[in-house]
N, C-alpha and C positions, 0 to 999 in steps of 0.2 A: 774602542778603536776598530774592532772587527766589523761592527755594524757600519762604520764609516767606509771601510774598504769595500763592503758589499753594496751598500745602498747609494753611494755617490754616483756610479754610472746609471743606476735606475732613475735617479732624479733627472740626469741629463736626457735619458731616453724619453721620459714623460714630458719634459719641457719641449723637446724637439718634436715629439709626436703631436702635441696639442697646438703648439704655436709656431712650429718651424716654418710653415708655409708663408708666414707674414714677416719672417726675419731675413736679413741679408746673409750672404755666404760667410762674411767675416764673423758675424755674431754667432752663426751656427757653428762655425769651426771653433770659436772660442769656447762655447758651451760644451761641445763634444769633447774637445781635448782637455779642458780644465777639469771636467768631471772625472776623467780617467787619471789626470795628474794628481788630483786630490786622493784618489784611491791608491795611486802608486806611492805617494809620500806617506800615507797612512800605513801601507804595507811595509815599507822600510822601517818606519818607526815601531810598528808592532813586532817586526822581526828582531829589532834591536832590544826591545823589551823581553822577548822570548829568551834571548841569550843570557839575560840576568835572572831568569826564573830558576829556582832550585828544582832539580830533577825529582820526579816521583820515585816510589819504591822500585819500579821497573827500569829506572834510569832515563825515562823520557821526560823532557820538558814539555809542559802543556799550559795553554791558556784557554779557558772555557768561557763562553759568553752565552747565556740562555736568555732569550727574549721573552718567551712564554711557552706554556704547554700547548702543543699543537693538537695532539690526539690523546684523549683519555678514555679508555674503555675497560672498566674493571681494573685488573692489576696491570694491564698494558698501557703504557704511555709513551708518547714521542714528543720530544721538545723541539721547538723551533730555535735551534742553537747552533753556535759556531765553535769550531775547534781549531786552534793553532798549535801545531807541533812541528818538529823538524821537517816532516814530509810536506805538509800543507804550507809551511813557512817558506820553503824553497820554491814551491810551486807558485805561490802568489807573487813572489818577487819577479819572476820572469813573465808571468801572465800579465801583470799590470805594467811592468817596465817595457817589455816588448810591445804590448798592446798600445801603450802611449806613443811609442815611436811610429807604429803603423798608423795610428790615428793622425799624427802630424803629417806623415807621408801622404795619406789619403786626401788631406785638404788640398794638396797640389794636384794630385792625380785626378780627383773628381771635380776639379774646378770647371764651372760652366755646365755641369750636368743638371738636367731639369729636376731630378729627384734628390738633390744634394741633401736636403734636410731629412728626407726619408732614409737615405743611406746611413747617415750618422745616428739616427734614432735606432735603427736596427743594430748598428755596431755597438752603441752604448748598452742596448738591451742584451746583446750577446755577452758583453763583459760582466754584466750583473749575473746572468745565468751561470757563466763559467765560474765565477767566484762563489756562488752558492754551491755548485758541484764540489769545488775544492775545499771549502771551509765548513760545509755541513758536518755536523757531529754524529750523524746516523745515516743508515742506508736510505731512508725515505727522503731526507734532505738532499742527499746526493742524487737520488732518482729525479727529484724535481729539477735540479740543475741539469741533469743528464738529458731529460726531455726538453728542457728549455733551450739548451744549445742546439738540440736537433731542430726545434722550431725556427730559431734564428738562422741556422744554416740553410733551411729551406727558403726563408725569406731572402737571404743574401745571395744564394746561388741563383734564385729566380728573380734577381733584382731587375734585370732587363726583361720584364714579364711579357712585353709585346713580341719578343722573339721566341719562336717555337723551340729552338735549341735550349734556351734558358729554362723554359717551363718544363721541358722533358727532363733536363738534368736535375731540376729541383724535385720533381716527382720521383725520379729514380733514387735520389739520395734519401728522400723521406720514406719510401717503401722499404728499401734495403735496411735502413736503420731500424725500422719497426720490427723487422725480423729478429735482429739482434736484441732489441729492447724487450721482446717477448721472453727471450731466454733469461735476461737480467731480472725481469719481474718475477719469473718463476724461482730464480735463485734467492731473491730477497724473501719471497714467501716461505721457501724451505728453511731459510735461516731463522725466521720467526717461529716456524713450527718446531725447529730443533732446539733453539736456545731461549725462546720466550721473549726475546727483545731484538731490536735492530740497531742497537747503539754501538758506536765505535769505542766508547770509553766507559769505565765504571762510574756509576752514580749512586746516590743514596739508595740503599736496599736493593741494588741491582748490579749484577755482574754482567758486563757487556758481552755481546756475542763473540767478539774477537778474543776476549780474555778467556772465555770458556773453550773456544777452539784451540787456543794455545796450550791448554792443559790436557787435551785429548791425545790419545796415542796415534802414532802414524798408521794410516790405513795400508793394508797390504797392496802390493802392486798386482792387481788382478782385475780383469775386465768385468767380472761379475759384480764387483763392488760399485761399479758405475751406476747401476740401477737400484741400488739398495737404499737410496735416500740419505747417504752419509756425506762426509766432507768432500769426497771425490765428485759426487753428484752436484753438490753446491758449487764447487770450483768449476766444473764443466759448464754449468749454466751461466755462471758469471763470465766465463771466457767467451761464451756465445755472444753475450752483450758486448764484450770488448772487441770481438771480431767485426761487429757492425760499426761501432763508433770509430775504431782505429783501423778500419779498412784492411782486414786480414783475409786470407783465403778461407772460405769461398765468398765472403761479402765485401771484397775490395773493389768491386766494379763501379761503385758510385763515385769514388774520390776523383779519378781522372776526369770524369764528366763534370764534376763540380767546378772545374776551371771556367765554366760558363759565366761565373760571377766576376765582378771587378777584381783586378789583381790584388788590391789590399785585403780583400776577403780571403783570397787564397793564402796570403801571408799570415793573416791572423788566425783564421779558423782551421785551415787545412795544412798548416805547417807547424805553427808554434803552440797552439792551445788545444782546440777541441779534439783533434785526432789523437792527442796524447792522453785523453781522458781514460781510455781503456788501460793504458800502462799504469796510470795513477791508481785506478781502481784495483788492479791486481797487486800493486805495491801496498796499497792500504789494507788489503785483505790477505797479506802474506801469511798471517797466522793460519788461515784456512788452506792456502795452497801448499804451505810447507808440510802439512800433514797428509797431503794427497799426491804422492809421487807419480801416479798415473796421469793426473791432471797436469802436473808440471811437465811431464814428457810430451803430452799432447801440445801444450803451449810452445815448447821448444821446437818441436817438429814443424808445426804450422808457421811459427815465426821464421824459421830457416827457409822453408819452401817459399813463403811470401817474399822474403828478401831476395832470393835468387831469381824467382820468376819475374818480379816487378823490375829488377835491375836489367834483365835481358830485354824486356819490353821497352824500357827507357832508352836502350841503345839504338832503337830504330825509329823513334818519334821525331817529327819535324816541327811540331808546335812547341815553342820554347816553354810554355807553361805545362804542357803535357809531359815533357821530359822531367820537369821538377815535380810534377804530380806523382809519376811513377817512382821517382827518387824518394819522395816522402813515404810511399807505401813500402818501399824497400827498407828504408831506415827504421820505420815502425816495426818491420819484421825483425830487425836487429834487436830492438828493445825487448820484444817478446821472447826472442831467443835467449837473451840474458835472464829474463825473469823465469823462463822455463828451466834454465840451468841452476836456478836458485840464487843467482846473482842480482837480487832486486836493486841493490844500491848502484851497481854498474849500469843496469838498464835505465834507472832513473837519472843517472848522471848523463847518459846519452840523450835523455829527454831535454835536459837543460842545454847542453851544447848544441843539439839539433835546433832548438828554438832560436839560437843566435844565428847560425850560418844558414839555416833554411829560410828564416824570415828575411835575412839579407839577400839571398838568392832570388826569392820571389819578388821582393821590392825592387831588386836590380832588374829583373825581367820586366817589371812594371815600368821602370825608367826607360828600358829599351823600347817597349811597346809604345810608351808616350812619345818617345823621340821619333818613332817610325810611323806615327799617325795611326796607331792601333793595329799595325801589322804584327802578326805573331808567328808567321811561317819563317823559320830560319833559312830556308832556301832563297828568301827574298831579302836577306840581310848581307852580312859580310863586310869587312873593312870598317866596322863602326868604332874601332879603337881610337882613331884620331878625332872623332867627333864627340865621343862620350868617355872622356879620360877618367873622370871620377867613378862613373858607373863601372867601367872596365876594371879599374884597379880593385875596387871593393868586391866586385863579383869574382875576380880572380882569387882574392883572399878566401871568399866563401867556398869556391870550388876546391881550393887546396885543403881547406879545413874538412870538407865532407869526404875528400879523397884519402884522408889520413896522412897528410904531409906532416913530417916531424915537427913537434912542438906546438902545432896549432891545436885548437880545442878538440876537433873531431879525432885527432890522432890519439889523444889520451883516452877518451871514452870508448872508441872503437877497439883500441888495443886491450883495454880492460875487459871488454865483453868477450873478445876472442879467447883471452887466456882463461877467464872464468868458465867458459864453455868447455874448453879443453881439459880443465882440471876439476870439472863439476863432480861433487860427491853424490849427486842425486840421479844423474842420468845413468840408465842401466848399460852394462857391458861397454862396448866400444862406440856407443852412440855419441858420446861427447866428442870423440875424435872425428867421427864422420860429420857432425854438425859444425865442428871447427873448420874442417876443410871446405864445407859449403860456405861458411861465413867468410873465409879467406878468399874464395873464388868470387863471392859477391863484392868484396872490397875491391878486387881487381877490376871487375866489370863497372863498378861505380866510378872509379877513377877514369876509366876509358870513356864512358858516355858523358861525364861531366867535362872532360877535356874536349870531347867532340863538340859539346854545346858552345864552349868558349871559342874554339877555333872557328866553327862555322858562323858564329854570330859576329865576332869582333875582328878576326884576322882574314887575310886573303883579299880577293878582289871584291869590289863593291857591286853586289848584284841588285841592290835596291833601285838603282837608276834605270834598270831595264825590266823591273818587275811588272807583272800584269796581274790583274785580278782574275777571278774565275770566269768572267765574261770576255776575257781577252783584251780588255781595255788597259792601256799603259798609263802609269801614274809616276810622276816625279816625286820622290821622297827626299827631302833635305833634312837629314838628322840634326838634332840639336840636343845639347846637354839639358837635363832637367833643372828646374829652379832649386835654390838652396833648401826650400822647405821639403824637397824630396831627396836631395843628396846628403844633407846633414844626418838624417836617420841611417842612411847607408854607411856613412863613416863611423857612426857610433856602433852599429851592429858589426862592422868589420873589426873594430877594436875589440869588441867582446868575443868575436870569433877567434882572435889571436890569443887573448889572455884568459879566456873563460875556462880553459882546461887546466890551469896551473894549480887549482885547488883540489884536483883529483889525480895527481900524477901517481901511477902505480908504484908501490913500495920498492919493487925490484929496480925500476928505472930511477926512482928518486935517490937510491943509494949510490948510483953511478954519476948523476949529473947535478944533484942538489946538495949543498952543504948540510951537514948533519943537524945543525941548529935550526934549519928550516923544514925539517921533515914533518913536523907537526902541522905546518901550514900547508904543505903540498898535498897532504893526505887528509886535510881537515874536512872535506866534503863527506868522506866515508866515515870518519870518526863522529861527525855530527849526526849522520843518519843512522848509524849502527844500532842505537837502542830501539829504533822503531821496528827493525826487522828481527823476526824470530831466528834463533840460531838453528841452522839446518842440521839434520842428523844423517849419518851414513847407515845406521841400522835402526829398525823400528823401536820407538820408545826412548832412544838415546838422544838427549838434547844437549850434549856436551859441546857441540860446535862442529863445524866442518873441518876437514883435514887442513893442516897448515900448508901454505903455498910454498912451492919450491921456487925460490927466487932465481936460481940459475936457469931453470927451464922457462920461467916466465920471461927472463931477459932474452933468451933465444927466440921465443915466440914474438916478442916485441920487434926484434931485429928482422925476423922473417916477414912480419906484416908490413914493416917499413919498406923493406926491399920490394915486396909485391906492389905497394902503392907507387913507389918511384918508377918501377919498370912499367906499370900500367899507364901512368901519366905520360911517360916517354913514348910508349906504343901509340897511345891516343893521339899525341901531337904529330908523330911521324906519319901516321896513316892519314889523318884527316886534314893536315896542312897541305898534303899533296892531292887528296881527293875529298874535298869538303862535302860533295854531294854524292858520296859513295852510297849505293843502294844496298839496303840490308835485306835479309831474307823476309819474304812476305809474311811468314808465320809470326815473326816478331813485330813487323809493322802493323799487322792486324791483330796484335795482342793475343796470340794463341787462339783466336776465334772464340774466346770465352763468352763475349757478349752474344755472338751468334749461337753458341751452344745453349746459353741460358734462354735465349729467345725460342729456340727450337724445343727444348726440353721442358721449360717452365712457363715462360711468358705467353707464348702462342697457345699452348694447351689451356692455360688458365683463361686467356681471352676467349678461345673457342668454347670452352665449357661455360663461361659466364654468359656468352651471347646465345648459344644454341640450347644449352641445358637449363641454366638458371633463369635466363630471360625468356627465351622463346617457349620453352616447355613448361618450366615451373611457374614463372611469373605470368606470362601471357596465356599459356595454354591451360594451366591448372588453376592458379589463383584468380586471374582475370576471367578465365573461362567459367569457373564456378560462380563467381559473383555475377557476371554478365548473363550466364545461363539461367540462374535463378530469377534475375530481373526479367528476361525474356519469357520464361515460363509463367511467371506471375502476370506478365502482360497479356500472354495468350489466354490464360485463365480468365482474366478480367474482361477480355473481349468477348469470350463465350458467355460469361455471366451477364454482360451488358445486353445481350440479345433478348434476355427475359424481361428487360425493363421496357415494355412496349408503350406504357403511358395510359392504358385503358383499365378502368376499375373492374370490369367484368373479368378481365384476364387475371388480375391479382386475386379476385375472389375464387376463381377456379384453382389458382396455385395454392391458396390457403386450404381449399377443400381437399385437394389431392394430398397436401401435406398432412392434414388432420386424419384422413382415411388411412394414410400410410402408417402413422403413429399408432392409431387404434388397432389396425390390422396386425402390427408387429406385436403389441402386447397380448392381443387375443390369441395369436398363433403360438407364441412362446409361453404364454401363461398356461395353455392347454397341455403343452409338453411338460 
């Protein structure tokens, strides 16, 4: 069944890639969606089977499927195999489920596009690579999927390859991700060097790398250990890979530009699946990170800074997809903040809820763009509520969910993250409190900029009737609601955004609002995942578990975060309903000039060095100069030698005589000496 989950989308990609040009749109849509639907149904069936599997000695339910031995070199071997456990099981449910809904939506959004078959071939190929990444039972399998989704991301971001902006965005994503992937590759190599294998699970005559890491002592919180080749070094290298794929500081600059691709691409790759691969990888390798407190602290700090920086940038963007792009970067920062605090389950829970409401918001923005004839500037919208009722209602639900509105999915996952950070046993000193305050401030900014997006887009006066393009030409836009093939996925995702959080209600809150008989259900997400994650320690070598939560303090934290969210929503509405086109500080609108800084410090110097040193001096001057110089030297020598070839026998006889006399004279002279 695991093979069916993985290979069904690959079959669709191959069929569409080879024969799609000859097929009609309807047949292409059926092939693309049905292949993902097969994978989705198989994923739910496999997950149901997993629930009936008896837990192993470590308490984790597992299903392994090995297809063949991929690499065998002496005692080292790597299987081409799949692993289904609680972590990958939850992951494949929303990857395939949300992926299917996005495919259905895309059939309406991409209707009439000349590259219809090519688009869905790429989308199916992406699904295959993402499932390889999630279900692979070792680091090399994960790395294949990791690089595969990077390739598909490049193809889909640059889908409109005739447009320069799309090509530039695709190249930017590819290059930035390669920087992170280099760190990940080094981390995997170091894992092999230290543990002798790259497996996630124990196999015959082999103790997996993660099992060995789990039995090692906690490394000291010291900067010197970072360069000692230990678990801290491994964790730091893995995190570099995660910063690239999941768009964290300093490698976050590619994701906003990735909005150059079609909107369904943004929903699938850059909201629900690929960008969460870094969080999944850290959760999968929690046995390594739990023994490296310095690495955990770095993860938490980078996550918190990314969350607040991206949120403030999103506050000033006018492109509706750019707002959601920076929102994604910010929410990913939340997930890393949770992982850095040791709350791997809370961070992963936010991965799930985020997949629901962010896919909903991206598809909703696609519905708006479709209705506005591909207009993305919110300054040219306004008053769309009465034209796009379904889109407005569903996007409003998604906005409330991401803002942390009480009892919606984002409320539960975000509240759990904030509390776990505040009470983290692994963050040193008062750092947990400081990061909690940053997370709380980020939640407030999130609620404000998401409310701004909704107000500017859907409420107020209709600005689209007097909108003009960059050339000053005026166009009439008559908005229209999207067809059912696009609105039905919005409704389903809105429903999931409402109910998706009830399987992870924090215990302190469940005690107040949920009957005692249902407590097992409301906290089932954490109970299900708990065996996968190593118990954190508060002192080196002590694996007895983290400190017990103070439910009273947790409830106060919940009430505070709820109050902050409600006040922020109110402030956002009050400000932007009166001044929808309020100008923000230039530094925010220009994204803190990070791209300009990178251009000045890295990109332009690299270009200059490549052009004037590597090309002009090294390549043209030295390499080509040496080769061409030797050729010219030989040419000149040949021209000189040619002058002796006069064509007369007497001349050649004289040359022979001179040569003979020279040789005889040489031997006579040196022989006498």
